[in-house]
VMD Tcl script that draws the C-alpha trace (Angstrom):
set ca {
  {102.55 118.45 85.47}
  {105.03 119.18 82.48}
  {104.75 121.37 79.14}
  {105.64 119.66 75.87}
  {108.86 121.55 76.04}
  {109.79 119.43 79.62}
  {110.06 116.82 77.47}
  {112.56 116.03 74.83}
  {110.79 112.32 73.67}
  {107.27 111.33 74.55}
  {107.61 108.47 72.49}
  {110.86 107.04 75.74}
  {109.70 107.60 78.77}
  {110.16 104.82 81.32}
  {106.66 104.49 83.88}
  {105.86 102.00 86.15}
  {102.36 100.53 88.11}
  {101.75 99.07 91.57}
  {98.21 98.22 92.95}
  {99.28 97.66 97.58}
  {102.43 98.53 96.43}
  {102.99 95.20 94.51}
  {104.84 96.13 91.24}
  {102.10 94.32 88.23}
  {103.91 97.22 85.02}
  {107.46 98.35 84.05}
  {107.29 99.38 80.56}
  {108.34 102.15 77.86}
  {106.41 104.19 75.71}
  {108.16 103.62 73.36}
  {106.05 99.70 73.59}
  {102.68 102.80 73.13}
  {100.63 100.75 69.27}
  {99.38 103.87 69.33}
  {101.48 106.70 69.24}
  {100.71 110.25 72.01}
  {101.19 112.76 69.02}
  {98.66 111.19 67.36}
  {96.71 109.82 69.93}
  {96.52 114.37 71.12}
  {94.60 114.88 67.33}
  {92.20 111.79 67.65}
  {91.00 112.86 70.56}
  {91.24 117.10 69.88}
  {89.07 115.91 67.29}
  {85.85 115.31 69.37}
  {86.60 117.56 72.82}
  {88.71 120.78 73.37}
  {91.30 119.87 74.90}
  {92.41 121.82 78.06}
  {95.34 122.63 79.83}
  {95.76 119.72 82.89}
  {93.71 116.29 80.92}
  {94.30 113.49 81.77}
  {94.90 110.52 78.58}
  {93.93 107.74 79.51}
  {94.94 104.84 77.40}
  {94.98 101.46 77.89}
  {97.02 99.47 80.22}
  {99.73 97.16 79.23}
  {99.99 93.21 80.51}
  {100.10 92.93 83.93}
  {97.53 94.85 85.91}
  {94.99 92.29 86.52}
  {91.36 93.13 88.36}
  {91.66 95.74 91.08}
  {89.11 95.22 93.55}
  {87.20 97.50 96.77}
  {90.01 98.91 98.62}
  {92.81 98.52 96.17}
  {95.80 101.22 96.08}
  {96.91 101.87 92.55}
  {99.58 103.66 92.40}
  {101.94 105.32 88.66}
  {104.86 107.28 87.93}
  {106.26 107.89 84.55}
  {109.91 109.26 84.29}
  {109.48 113.21 84.06}
  {105.99 113.68 84.42}
  {104.78 112.52 87.27}
  {102.96 110.34 89.70}
  {99.66 109.85 91.08}
  {97.70 107.24 93.17}
  {94.60 105.93 92.79}
  {91.82 104.76 95.59}
  {89.49 102.42 94.08}
  {85.77 102.54 95.31}
  {82.50 100.97 95.02}
  {80.97 101.73 91.88}
  {77.70 104.04 93.47}
}
mol new
graphics top color blue
foreach p $ca { graphics top sphere $p radius 0.5 }
foreach p [lrange $ca 0 end-1] q [lrange $ca 1 end] { graphics top cylinder $p $q radius 0.2 }
display resetview
């Protein structure tokens, strides 16, 4: 995780998403329809934001369906990487 002062322009960050190691997305935050500052402003109208909160903002074309057992890896330039193990709903 990073703080706002560590990223010069959050609307210009490369990111990639892979499912089971297969590249499904490669894009840049400048392609986002709703800019990051607007998302933060909007969300903060409904609930308190805390350090470490994560925004799930939707996705661009390419991910497709995932199924239990899949592994989703995402990396955002200058921010970090995360891994999600897909499991069945219980």
